C-alpha positions in Angstrom: 125.5 -112.5 120.8 122.3 -112.1 122.8 119.0 -111.0 121.4 119.2 -107.8 123.5 122.7 -106.8 122.2 122.6 -103.7 119.9 124.3 -103.8 116.5 128.0 -103.0 116.7 128.5 -101.9 113.1 129.0 -98.4 111.8 126.6 -98.1 108.9 125.0 -95.1 107.3 121.6 -94.6 105.9 117.9 -94.8 106.9 117.6 -98.4 105.8 120.0 -99.7 108.3 118.6 -97.6 111.1 115.1 -98.8 110.3 116.0 -102.4 110.1 118.1 -102.3 113.3 114.9 -101.7 115.2 113.8 -105.3 114.5 117.2 -106.9 114.7 116.1 -109.1 117.6 113.3 -110.5 115.5 115.6 -111.3 112.6 118.0 -113.0 115.0 115.2 -115.1 116.4 114.1 -116.1 112.9 117.7 -116.9 111.9 118.2 -119.1 114.9 114.9 -120.9 114.4 115.9 -121.7 110.8 119.3 -122.9 112.1 117.6 -125.3 114.5 115.6 -126.8 111.7 118.0 -127.4 108.8 116.7 -129.0 105.6 118.5 -130.4 102.5 117.8 -129.1 98.9 114.3 -129.5 97.7 113.2 -130.6 101.1 112.9 -127.1 102.6 109.3 -127.5 103.5 109.5 -126.1 107.0 111.8 -123.3 105.9 109.6 -122.3 102.9 106.5 -122.3 105.1 108.4 -120.2 107.7 109.5 -117.8 105.1 106.1 -117.5 103.5 104.5 -116.8 106.9 107.2 -114.1 107.7 106.7 -112.4 104.3 102.9 -112.2 104.7 103.4 -110.7 108.2 105.8 -108.2 106.6 103.1 -107.0 104.3 104.6 -107.9 100.9 102.2 -107.6 97.9 102.4 -111.2 96.6 103.9 -114.5 97.8 104.4 -117.3 95.3 105.4 -120.8 96.5 106.5 -124.0 94.9 108.7 -122.5 92.3 111.5 -124.9 91.5 109.9 -127.4 93.9 110.3 -125.5 97.3 111.3 -122.0 96.1 109.5 -118.9 97.3 109.2 -115.6 95.5 107.8 -112.4 97.0 106.9 -109.2 95.3 107.0 -105.7 96.8 105.8 -102.8 94.7 107.3 -99.4 95.3 105.4 -96.2 96.0 105.4 -95.9 92.2 105.8 -98.8 89.8 104.6 -97.5 86.4 108.2 -97.6 85.2 108.0 -101.4 85.0 111.5 -101.8 86.4 112.2 -105.0 88.4 115.2 -105.8 90.6 115.8 -109.3 91.9 117.4 -110.3 95.2 118.2 -113.9 95.9 118.9 -115.8 99.1 119.5 -119.6 99.4 117.7 -121.6 102.0 119.1 -125.1 102.2 121.5 -126.8 104.7 124.3 -129.4 104.5 124.4 -133.1 105.3 126.8 -132.4 108.2 126.6 -133.2 111.9 126.8 -130.1 114.0 129.2 -129.9 116.9 128.1 -126.7 118.5 126.5 -126.5 121.9 124.4 -123.4 121.8 120.6 -123.7 122.3 119.7 -123.1 118.6 122.0 -125.9 117.3 120.5 -128.3 114.8 117.7 -130.4 116.1 118.0 -132.8 113.1 120.9 -135.3 113.4 123.2 -135.3 110.4 122.0 -131.9 109.1 123.2 -128.4 109.9 123.3 -124.9 108.5 127.1 -125.0 108.0 127.2 -122.3 105.2 125.0 -119.5 106.6 122.0 -119.9 104.4 119.9 -119.4 107.5 121.4 -116.0 107.8 121.0 -115.2 104.1 117.3 -116.1 104.3 116.8 -114.0 107.4 118.5 -111.0 105.8 116.3 -111.1 102.8 113.2 -111.3 105.0 114.5 -108.2 106.8 114.8 -106.4 103.5 111.3 -107.5 102.6 109.9 -106.0 105.8 111.7 -102.7 105.3 110.8 -102.4 101.6 107.1 -103.2 102.4 107.0 -100.7 105.2 108.8 -97.8 103.3 108.3 -98.4 99.5 110.8 -95.7 98.7 111.4 -96.8 95.1 109.8 -96.8 91.7 109.4 -100.4 90.4 109.0 -103.9 91.8 111.4 -105.8 94.1 111.4 -109.5 93.4 112.6 -111.4 96.4 113.8 -114.9 95.5 114.2 -117.6 98.3 116.0 -120.4 96.5 116.2 -124.1 97.4 119.0 -126.5 96.7 122.1 -124.4 96.3 124.3 -127.1 97.9 124.8 -129.4 94.9 121.2 -129.5 93.7 121.3 -126.6 91.2 118.2 -125.1 92.7 118.8 -121.8 90.8 118.5 -123.7 87.6 115.4 -125.5 88.8 113.7 -122.2 89.5 114.7 -120.8 86.2 113.5 -123.9 84.4 110.2 -123.5 86.3 109.7 -120.1 84.8 111.3 -117.8 87.4 112.4 -115.1 85.0 109.6 -115.7 82.6 107.1 -114.8 85.3 109.3 -112.2 87.0 111.4 -110.6 84.3 113.9 -108.7 86.5 116.3 -106.2 84.9 119.1 -107.4 87.2 119.6 -109.8 90.0 121.8 -109.7 93.1 122.9 -112.1 95.8 125.3 -112.1 98.7 127.1 -114.7 100.8 128.6 -114.3 104.2 132.4 -114.6 104.3 134.2 -115.4 107.5 137.5 -114.4 106.0 136.3 -110.8 106.1 135.4 -108.8 109.3 131.9 -107.5 110.0 131.1 -104.2 108.4 133.0 -105.0 105.2 131.8 -106.0 101.7 133.9 -107.6 98.9 133.2 -107.8 95.2 134.8 -107.6 91.8 133.5 -106.9 88.3 134.4 -110.4 86.9 134.7 -113.9 88.2 133.7 -114.4 91.8 133.4 -118.2 92.0 134.7 -121.0 89.8 132.9 -123.5 87.7 132.5 -126.9 89.5 132.9 -130.0 87.3 132.9 -133.6 88.4 135.3 -136.1 86.7 135.0 -139.9 87.0 137.8 -142.1 85.7 137.1 -145.8 85.2 140.2 -147.9 84.8 139.9 -151.5 83.5 142.8 -154.0 83.8 143.1 -157.7 84.4 143.0 -158.9 88.0 144.9 -161.7 89.6 147.1 -162.9 92.4 149.4 -160.3 94.0 152.2 -162.9 94.2 152.0 -163.3 90.4 151.5 -159.7 89.4 153.3 -160.3 86.1 150.2 -162.1 84.9 147.9 -159.1 85.6 147.3 -155.6 84.3 147.2 -153.8 87.6 144.6 -151.0 87.6 145.8 -149.7 91.0 149.2 -149.1 89.5 147.6 -147.4 86.5 145.5 -145.2 88.8 148.6 -144.2 90.7 150.3 -143.0 87.5 147.2 -141.2 86.4 146.9 -139.4 89.7 150.5 -138.2 89.3 150.3 -137.4 85.6 147.1 -135.4 86.0 148.9 -132.9 88.2 150.8 -131.7 85.1 147.7 -130.6 83.3 147.2 -127.3 85.0 150.8 -126.4 85.4 151.7 -127.2 81.7 148.5 -126.3 79.9 146.8 -123.4 81.6 148.1 -119.9 81.7 148.7 -118.9 85.3 146.5 -115.8 84.8 143.5 -118.0 83.9 143.6 -120.3 87.0 142.3 -123.8 87.3 142.4 -126.7 89.8 142.2 -130.5 89.3 141.8 -132.5 92.5 141.3 -136.3 92.4 139.7 -136.8 95.8 138.6 -140.4 96.0 139.8 -143.8 94.8 138.1 -147.2 94.9 139.8 -150.4 94.0 139.8 -154.0 95.4 138.9 -155.1 98.9 140.8 -154.1 102.0 140.5 -157.6 103.4 142.1 -159.1 100.3 145.7 -158.1 100.6 146.9 -160.4 97.8 144.2 -159.8 95.2 144.9 -157.4 92.4 141.4 -156.2 91.2 140.1 -155.9 87.7 139.2 -152.2 87.9 139.7 -149.0 89.8 137.7 -145.8 89.9 138.9 -142.2 90.5 136.6 -139.3 91.3 137.5 -135.7 91.6 136.6 -132.1 90.8 137.8 -129.5 88.3 137.6 -125.8 89.0 138.0 -123.0 86.4 136.7 -119.6 85.5 136.0 -119.9 81.8 134.3 -122.3 79.3 137.5 -122.3 77.2 139.5 -123.7 80.2 136.8 -126.2 80.9 137.0 -127.4 77.4 140.8 -127.7 77.7 140.5 -129.6 81.0 138.1 -132.1 79.6 140.1 -132.7 76.5 143.5 -133.1 78.3 142.1 -135.3 81.0 140.6 -137.7 78.4 143.8 -137.7 76.3 146.1 -138.2 79.2 144.1 -140.9 81.1 143.5 -142.9 77.9 147.2 -142.7 77.0 148.6 -143.6 80.4 146.2 -146.6 80.7 147.1 -147.7 77.3 150.8 -147.6 78.1 150.2 -150.2 80.8 147.9 -152.4 78.7 144.8 -151.1 80.5 141.9 -148.9 79.3 140.5 -145.8 80.9 137.2 -143.9 80.3 136.7 -140.4 81.5 133.2 -139.0 82.3 133.3 -135.2 82.6 130.2 -133.6 84.1 129.8 -129.8 84.1 127.9 -129.2 87.3 127.9 -125.4 88.1 129.2 -122.8 85.7 131.5 -120.0 86.9 129.9 -117.2 88.8 130.8 -114.1 86.7 129.6 -110.7 87.8 128.4 -108.3 85.2 130.8 -105.3 85.3 128.1 -102.6 85.4 126.1 -104.3 88.1 129.2 -105.1 90.1 130.4 -101.4 90.1 126.8 -100.4 91.0 126.7 -102.8 93.9 130.0 -101.7 95.2 128.8 -98.1 95.1 125.7 -99.1 97.0 127.9 -100.8 99.7 130.1 -97.8 99.8 127.1 -95.5 100.5 126.4 -97.6 103.6 129.9 -98.3 104.8 132.3 -95.9 103.3 135.0 -96.5 100.7 137.5 -98.0 103.0 135.2 -100.9 104.0 134.4 -102.0 100.4 136.9 -104.3 98.6 136.3 -103.7 94.9 138.9 -106.2 93.6 138.2 -109.2 95.9 140.1 -112.3 94.9 137.9 -114.9 93.3 137.3 -118.2 95.1 137.7 -121.6 93.6 134.5 -122.6 95.4 131.3 -122.7 93.3 127.9 -121.2 93.5 124.7 -122.0 91.6 123.8 -118.3 91.5 125.9 -118.6 88.4 122.8 -119.9 86.5 121.0 -116.7 87.3 123.9 -114.6 86.2 123.9 -116.5 82.9 120.3 -115.5 82.4 120.3 -112.0 83.8 122.8 -109.2 84.5 123.7 -109.0 88.1 126.3 -109.3 90.8 127.3 -111.5 93.7 128.8 -109.9 96.9 130.7 -111.1 99.9 129.5 -109.9 103.3 132.1 -109.9 106.0 131.2 -111.8 109.2 134.3 -113.2 110.7 135.7 -112.0 114.1 139.0 -113.2 115.6 138.2 -115.5 118.5 134.5 -114.6 118.3 131.2 -115.5 116.7 131.4 -116.2 113.0 135.1 -116.9 112.8 134.7 -120.6 111.9 134.9 -121.1 108.1 132.1 -122.3 105.9 131.2 -126.1 105.8 132.7 -126.6 109.3 130.8 -128.5 111.9 131.3 -125.6 114.4 130.3 -122.9 112.0 127.6 -120.4 112.9 126.3 -117.3 111.2 127.2 -114.0 112.9 123.9 -112.4 113.8 125.5 -109.0 114.2 125.6 -108.6 110.4 121.9 -109.3 109.9 120.7 -105.6 109.7 123.6 -104.7 107.4 122.8 -107.6 105.0 119.2 -106.6 105.0 120.0 -102.9 104.4 122.4 -103.8 101.6 119.7 -105.8 99.9 117.1 -103.0 100.4 119.5 -100.3 99.2 120.2 -102.2 96.0 116.5 -102.0 95.3 116.1 -98.3 96.3 119.2 -97.1 94.4 118.5 -99.2 91.2 114.9 -98.0 91.0 115.0 -94.5 92.6 111.9 -92.4 93.0 112.0 -89.4 90.7 110.8 -86.1 92.1 
C-alpha cells in the first residue's frame, strides 16, 4: 500500500472519518518504527519517537520511563470532573528475528524485526491520541499506555510494579492485537479467555554415563528422556477435560556431544512450554509433570527434577468490558463484522497482567488479505503490518474512550 492510497474499509462514525485524514502520517510513523526495531526494555528510539509524536498531537501530559522504557500520555476530555479514567494499551517492542522482506522500510537492524505488528499497534494508539486531543468528546481522562517488553519480558508487569495503576487508576483497560487470520474490517473478541497462560518447564535428568558399547554398565539419560517425552503426551489427554484445554510441548533436548558417537552422557535436559487457560489446570500440569518425570526416571534407575516457571498468566477478558468493546466495534463496523465468540489462542500475552489488576478486554483486529499485504502470520520473517487498518484501529481505540466516558447533555 502506498502512502497516497485511501483507506479501503467501510467504517462508520466521525472518529474514523477524522483519523482517515492523517492516515498517511500514521503510515509514515508505523514504517519508521518498523525500520528501527528494538527489543524489550531497549525501546529508546521508539519511546522517544512516541513521546515526540504525542507532544505534537497536543496531549495534556507525557510521562516517560515507567517500567524502564514505557510511556504514558493523558488526554482530558471536554469535561473531566467525573473522575473517570479509561486505559488503552499498545506494545512497542520487536523480536530477535532476521527480516526477509525487501520493501524500503524493512528493518535497518540486523537480527531484529517487528514480526508481530507492535509497530502498528503503537501507531494506532498515537492516532487515537491525536484524535482525542483534537476533539475531546468525552467526560473523563484517557490514559494511553505505550508498553515495553511484551515479547517475553513481562513489560506490563514491570509498568504495574513501577506504579502504573497507582498513578493512573483507570476504571478499565483495553488492548488490541492485529490478527492475520481475520480479514481487514473485522474484529474478534470473546467474554472469557483470549490467550493462554505460558509456562516454562525444564526437566533435568541425571543418570550414569559410560561407553556406548557397554551400555549395560550405564544408566542412560537419553533413553530416560525419550520415555519421558513419550509419557508426557498422556498428561493432557488423560488428565485434562477436553473443555478446559491445555498443551504440553517439549521443544528442546540437550544431551551428550554430537562428535562423541559412543559416549553415553551423564545427564540430559528437556525444555518445553505448557499452555492452559486456568490456574487449576496449571496446578494440575505442574503436579503431574513432576510426578510422572520423577517416576519414569526412577524406573530406569535415574533421577529427574522438574522446574516449572509460570511466565505469563492467561489473558481473560472481563465479561462486561468484552461485551462493551464488542458493541463499540459493532457501532463502527456493523454486527456482521464483529465475531463475539472468537476461539481463544494458545499463544500468550502479557496484557494478562493488566487484566489481573483491572477490568478490561483484549480484541483482535483483522488485517490479513489473501495474497496481499498482511497475510503472513505473526512471528514470520516475512510478516508486515497491514497499514490499511491503521485508521480503524485508531478509531476503535478512540471510540472505546468516547463511549465509556460519554459527555452528558
